[in-house]
N, C-alpha and C positions, 0 to 999 in steps of 0.2 A: 414301490408305490410312488415315489417321488422322482422316478427316473426322467419324467418329462421336463422337470425343472432344469436338469443338466443338458437337455437337448435344445434349450432355447438358444437362439443365435447370440453370439458374443455382443453384438450391438445392443440388443434388447437387454441383456444382462447388465451391461454397463449403464445404460440409461435408467433402468429400474433402480440400480444401486444409487445412482446419482440423485434421483428423485427421493429415494429413501433417506439418504444423508440429509438433504435439505429439509425434508418433512420432519425428521427426528429433531433437527436443530430448531425448527420452528415451534416445537412443543417444549422448548426450554431445556433440551439436552445440550450440554456444552458442545460447541462445534468440534473441539479437539477430540472429545470422546466419541462423537458421531463419526468422525473420520476414521478413528481406530476400529470401531465396530464395523464400519463399511469395508475397511481393509481386510479384516478377518473373513467377512462374508464373501468378498470377491475371490479370495484365495480358496475357500471351501468350494465356492461355486465353479471354480475352474477344475473341479474334480480332483483336487489334490488330497492326499491322505492327511489326517490330523497331524501326524508327526512332521510332515513337510510344511504345513501351515505354521506351526509353532516355530519351526526352524527359520522360515521366512520372517516371522515377527522378530525373532531374536536377531536375525541379520540386519533388519531395518533399524533396530535399536543400537546396533554396534557401529553404525556409520559415524565416522569422525565428524562429518559435516553437521549431523544433527546436534551434537553436543557443542560444537563451535558456534553454531547458530544460536542455541539457547543462551550460551554465555554472552555472546555479543548483544543479544536483545536485552538481557538483564542490565547490562552496562549502558546500553542506549537509552533505556527508560530513565536512567538517572539524569540525563540531559534535559528531559522534559520537565522534571521537577526543578532543575537548576534554572532553566529559562523562565518558568512560571513563578519562581520565587518573587514576591511583590516588588522588592527594590529593583530586581533585574527587568521585570516586565515593564515597570514604570520608566526605566531608563530607555528601553526600546521605544516606548510611546513618545517620550520627549524628543528623542533623536529623529523619529519620523516626522514629527510636527516641524522641527527646525529645518530639516533637509528639504522639505517640500515648499518652503516659503509660503507664499499666499495660498497655495493649494496643498499645504501640509496636512490639513484635515483629510482631504481626499486620498492623499498618498498613504496616510496612516491606516485608512480602511483596507488598503491592499497589503501594506507591509506588516502590520501587526499580526493578522491571522497567518500570513505566509511565513513570517519568521518563527512564530510559535509552532507552525506546522513543519518546520525543518526537523523537529525532533518528534517522532511518532509516539503518541500516547493514546490509550483508549479514551474516547470522549474528549480529546484534546481541544476541541473547539470551545469547551467550557472555560478554558484558561484564557482564550482570546476574547470571548464574548464580553466580559466586564470592561476590557480595554476599548473595544469597539463602542460599547455603550457610553463610556466616559468621553470618547471622541465626539459622539453625537449628542452629548447631554443637553446642549442648548438648541438643538435643531428638532423641528417637528417633522419627523419622518416615520413612516408606518413600521410596525413591528415585523410584518412579513418581509419587508424590504431589508431591515436590519438583519433578520435571520438569514436571508439569502446571501447577503454580503459576507457575513462572518463565515457561513458554511462553505460558500464557493471558494473564496480566496484561501481558506484554511487548507485546501487539498490540491493547490495548483502544482506542487512539487512531487506529488505522490506517483507520478508517472516514471520518475527516474532517480529521485534523490536516494543515494546509496545507503542511507540509514533506515529506510522504510523496510519493514519485514517483507512486503510484497515484492519489492525490488530485489532483495537478497534471495528470496525463494525463486523468483523468476530467472535471475542470473544463474542460479544453481541448476535449473531445469533446462534452459535453452543453451545450446552450445555456441551461441554467438559470442564473439569477442566483446570485451567490455566497451571498447570505443564504438563498436557497431550498435550495441544496445543503446548507449547514450545518444548517438547520432539519430537513431530512430525515435527515441522517446522525448528528448528535450523539446523538439518543436511543439509537442502537445502542451507544454507549459506556456509557450508563446501564444498558442491558440486560446488557451484558457484566459490568459491575461487580456487578450484583445477582445474576446467576446464578453468578458466580465466588465470591461470598460464600456462597451457599447450598450450592453443590456442593463447593467446595474448602476454605473456611475455617471455616464455622460450627461444625462438630463438633470443631474443634481449638482453639477460642478459649481455653478454660480451660487447656489444656496449654501454650499459647503465652504466657499471661499472665505478666508479669514485674514486677519492682519498677520504680517510676518512676525514669527516668533524671535525673540531676542536670543542671541547666541549665549550658550552656557558652557562652562568648562566640564563637559561630560564626554568629549570625544574619546579620550584615553580610556575611560572606564568602559565605553561601548566596545572598543577594540579588545579590551581584556575579556569582556563578556563573550564576544563572538570568536575569539581566537581558538578556544578548544574545539568548536565545530569545524573550523577551517582545517585544523590539524587532523581530525578524524577523516575528513574528506580527502585531504592530501595523501594520507597513508593508504586509504582504500584504493585510490587511483594509481599510485606510483610505487607502492611497496610489493605488489604481487611478484614481480620478477626476483626480488631479493628473497622472498619466501620460497620460491621455487628452488633457489640455490640452497637455502637452509634446510628444506625438507624435500629432497629430490623426488620421492615417490608420491607426493601429495597431488590430488586432483586439482583442476583449475578452480573449482568452487572452494576447496579447502584453502588454497593459497590466498584467494581473495578474502575469505573469512579470517585467516590468520593476519593478513595485512590490516584489516579493520580492527581486529582485537588489539594489535600493537598500538594503533592510533587511539583507540578508546582508553587503553591503560595510560598512555602518555597524557591524554587530555584530562582524564579524571584526576590524575596527580596534580596537573596544573590547576584544576578547579579547586581541589582540596587546599592548595597553597594560597591561591588568591582569595578564597573565602574563609580563611582560617580565623579571622577576627569577627566574622558574622555569626553570632551565637544563635540566631534564628534559623540558620541553615545548617543541616547536618547531612553530609553525603552518606548514601546507603540507608537512610532512615526509612525508606519505602521498600527495602529489599524483600521483605516478607509480606508485602501488602497483597490484597486480593487482586488489584489491577495487574501487578507484575505476574502473579501466578496465572491469571486469565490469559495473558498474551503468550506466556511461555508454553502453556498447555495447548493452546491453539496451534502454535507453530510446530510443536512436537507432533501433533496429530496430522498436520499437513505432510510432514516429512515421512512419517510412517505410512500414510496412505499412498504417497507417491512411490515409495520403495516396494510396497507389497502389490500395488497395481502392476508395476513393471514385472515383478516376479511371477505374477499369475499367468502371464503369457497371453492374456486376452486382448491386449491392445493391438498387437500386429494383426490378429485375426479380425478384430472389429474394423480396423482401418482398411484391410483388404475388402471386407464385405461392403463397407460404405463406398469405397472407391468403385465398386462394380454396380452400385445402386443408382437410382435416378435422382436421389436427393443431392443437390449441389453441396459439395464439401464446405464451401464458404458459409452456407446457412448453418451447418452444424458448428463450425468454428466460431461463428458469431453468437449463436443462440445459447450454447452451454455456459459461457462466462456471464452473459447478460442475466440469465436465469439465476445463476448462483449468486451474483452480486445483488440482485433484487431481493432475494430471499434472506441472505445472510447480513447484508448491509455493511460489510467490511471488505477491504481489498484482498486480504489473505483468504477470505471466504470464496472469492471467485477464482483466485489463482490456484489454491490448493486442490479443490475437486476437479476443476475444468482443464487446467493447463496440461496435466499428464495425458488427458484424452486428446487434446488438440495436438500435442506432439506425436502421439500415436498415429493420428491421421496423416500428419505431415510425413512421417517416416515411410508410408506406403503410397504416397501420392507424388509423382515426379513433377507435377505442375505447381506444387505449393511448397514454398520455402519457409524456413523458420522465421525469416525476417518479415515476410508478407503476412504470415499467420500471427506473428506477435502483435503487429500494429492493429490488426482487425480484432483479435481476441481481447487484447488489453483495453482498447477503446470501448468495446461493447461491455466488458466486465465492469469497467469504470462507470459507464453510463448506468448500468443496473445498480451499482453501489450508491451512486449519487441520487438516484430516484427512489431508493428504498426508504419506506416510511419507518423502518426499524434501525436505520443507521444511527448509531449512538450519538455522533456529533450533531446530527439533525435533531434528534429528540432533545438533547440537552440545550441546544441553541434555541429551539422553539420554547422550551420551558423558561429559559432565562429572559427572553424578550416577550413572553406571554403571547405567542402567536398560535394560530390554529394549525391543523395538520396539513391542509392543502393550499392555503393562500400563497405560500412562498414558491410553490411550483410554477406560478406564473413567470417567475424570474429564472428558476433553476432549469426548467425544461428547455428553453431556447439555448442556454449555455451548454447543456448536455448534448443537444442535437448538433451543435457546432463541433464538439469533440468527436462524436460519432462520424460526422461528415468527413472530418480530417482523417480519421482512421480508415474509412472506406476508400477515400481518395489515395492515401498512401499505399494501401493494399493493392489497388489497381495499378498504380505507377510501378511498384516493386515487381509485380507479376509481369508487366510489359517489359521491364528492364531485365527480367530473368534473374533477379536477386532476391 
């Protein structure tokens, strides 16, 4: 009776599933659960018997990378609570004001959201919003503008910073070397800073100018505050070769995650030692919080969906079909992440559902490399995420500054278009260079 459903083309199956996942998520079904449901459906839809479907699900849950990722993210979230602890966030604010001299206030508007953004947290912009508001306390500037400033600069490192879940997941999906990934993605941060300056800050520099802040004896405390972050990044970048020797059979993604885990353990021990006399701060006090569970469940859903989509065997078939169709493959590579980012409003929301499909298309198209697909897909997914009205950082920042839903888009849209333009330009250049 339902045989016609199994005769639908692989492309249509995947697109229908993709829309279904996004639609289910929009009616407040958790994204992690929506992805797991989608993973089961796609395996059944590939005409696999129930026993094989449950076997694929068990196999996806048995991946070492999944549990390493979950453990790393739990530890990473502790950094967010550490940096947002009032004495620590106040120290960052004071340091930014001193470092910028006469333009310390302007510099603070960039550094505070950006530094808080170095540690990914759900709705993390809410932690930087009070500091941005305090920086602008004596200035008459509009709420939509304040919202856009806090929101935009909060996300300028999300393209490549190795602690972000979207970066960890993307590195585990793409077979690019770490240095190649960072070389492609870091320029996006420079573009974001440049366009943020011209669109958001340049016209207000004279209004924001202030007297030079007196020097205070806080530099050593600032170094102590930021040292754990530097240690994690150092281990993530330089320890994978050591982990390959220690665990010979581990995959590239697993060795990177192991290196990060080592850095996280060392850093959290350092944090525990340096903050031992601060009774107001307790490490792991948020371990069982709803926010931590939300992030962990989402990432688990992403990894299960990716593994079962690959196991279904539909990706190569869909890729070959699209390769023989009249639809330009670049349109598909750009559209899927943008749609996912717009609907979910989170970075992992565009990478999880869309990037496995993008990689499937790359694998059967000799004219499209992983590098050129990455810059196009990531920039478009990022654009969808930043323009999403349900992005938690945007929602919380609007509420804090009492701004309407759309006025801030006057500032956010030009910034986002610049990022998309750079992604398209890099995609074209990489294709011309054959890389």
